C-alpha positions, -999 to 999 in steps of 0.1 A, spaced: 348 109 222 314 124 218 297 98 237 320 102 271 306 126 296 275 135 276 252 156 294 267 149 329 264 181 342 235 177 366 231 217 371 223 218 335 186 220 324 178 197 294 149 192 271 157 166 243 130 155 215 140 119 211 119 114 180 141 140 164 175 121 171 191 96 148 196 59 161 230 46 167 241 10 167 250 -9 199 273 -36 204 246 -62 196 232 -66 161 198 -55 157 197 -32 187 198 7 185 200 34 208 195 72 213 219 83 242 208 111 263 232 109 291 264 87 294 293 87 315 317 64 294 315 47 261 303 14 272 301 17 310 290 39 341 259 61 344 237 60 313 202 71 301 191 60 267 162 52 244 168 17 233 153 -1 202 154 -36 198 147 -51 163 123 -82 159 144 -114 170 172 -93 185 188 -100 216 217 -88 240 242 -113 257 240 -121 295 252 -90 312 255 -78 349 240 -47 361 269 -33 384 249 -2 393 214 -12 386 191 -10 358 159 8 354 136 5 324 102 17 309 88 -2 279 74 24 254 66 2 226 63 -34 218 73 -63 243 105 -65 261 117 -98 275 143 -116 294 145 -151 312 125 -136 341 94 -128 319 77 -107 293 72 -70 298 44 -53 274 43 -14 267 39 4 298 59 -20 320 82 -4 346 111 -25 361 139 -20 383 167 -48 385 190 -42 415 228 -37 415 245 -71 408 217 -84 390 219 -100 354 197 -111 325 200 -118 287 172 -96 272 156 -101 238 125 -92 220 106 -113 195 86 -88 180 106 -58 185 104 -31 213 116 5 224 125 12 260 138 40 282 165 25 303 188 39 329 220 22 341 243 25 370 221 51 390 211 30 421 228 28 456 242 -7 462 219 -12 491 189 -8 467 184 -45 464 144 -48 458 135 -59 422 102 -39 411 80 -47 383 49 -29 374 28 -34 343 9 -2 346 -18 -10 318 -31 -35 344 -28 -13 376 -53 13 389 -47 52 390 -50 69 423 -65 104 426 -37 130 423 -33 164 438 -58 185 419 -89 174 397 -79 160 363 -45 145 379 -40 107 386 -8 89 397 6 56 395 34 53 424 62 32 409 92 34 433 95 53 464 126 51 487 150 74 508 169 84 476 141 88 449 105 87 440 93 75 405 57 76 392 35 77 362 14 107 360 -18 116 341 -32 149 334 -66 156 318 -66 186 291 -65 217 309 -51 204 340 -23 224 358 -2 211 388 10 231 418 47 241 414 71 214 422 106 222 437 128 193 446 162 200 463 176 169 445 164 175 409 136 161 385 135 142 354 105 136 330 97 114 297 67 126 280 49 90 270 19 105 253 0 138 248 21 170 251 35 183 285 39 222 291 67 229 317 77 265 326 58 276 295 76 252 270 55 226 251 72 192 250 55 166 226 55 128 235 91 115 232 107 146 249 132 138 278 135 165 303 161 171 334 160 200 359 188 207 382 187 203 419 165 231 434 147 243 405 110 248 402 90 231 377 52 245 366 35 215 347 2 218 328 -13 198 297 -36 214 270 -43 179 259 -46 143 277 -11 137 286 9 107 305 45 114 315 70 94 335 85 115 365 115 108 386 128 129 412 154 133 444 181 116 424 204 140 410 222 161 437 242 132 451 258 103 431 247 67 439 264 52 470 
């Protein structure tokens, strides 16, 4: 099946423009998705862009290996609250919820990628939170998660800003939220998802104001 073992070789470099992909139906009416990586048809490790139509919902389900999501458009909701655009949430392994969206939304979601011991629920509404000065002029950061396995952040670059090279022995992942990100000489517009293998160096810059989501340290070893 085409949706089994999709992009599961983490030594493979990937750059996928999600805006050019077609939507596929999910098991829930009104909920569609674009699969970026997937272990099994409807279980196991997965990374997807998911779109909820106005008034759509998903039945209550358990996150056996945890869930991590970033709200890209609209407002995502569950019984715990409402998460507007820019919200970043981590629901730990064993947690459950019944998500819905009254007005419709789009999220980047990652499933079954947390250690069993990672039991901290994380909620950031990034549009309400301050930015910290980054590594160079024109660079700012919001730290979203930092644990022994991985680091997750929102990064903002002013036009013309270049970052020092980044080499992570455990891999890196990016999602371009707005603007256009130049990585190792390639230009990647908003909506692009990128993954770099463990040990690979990334050279990042922006010719226009850009915001991207950055995750690192999570690809070399499977969750425990």
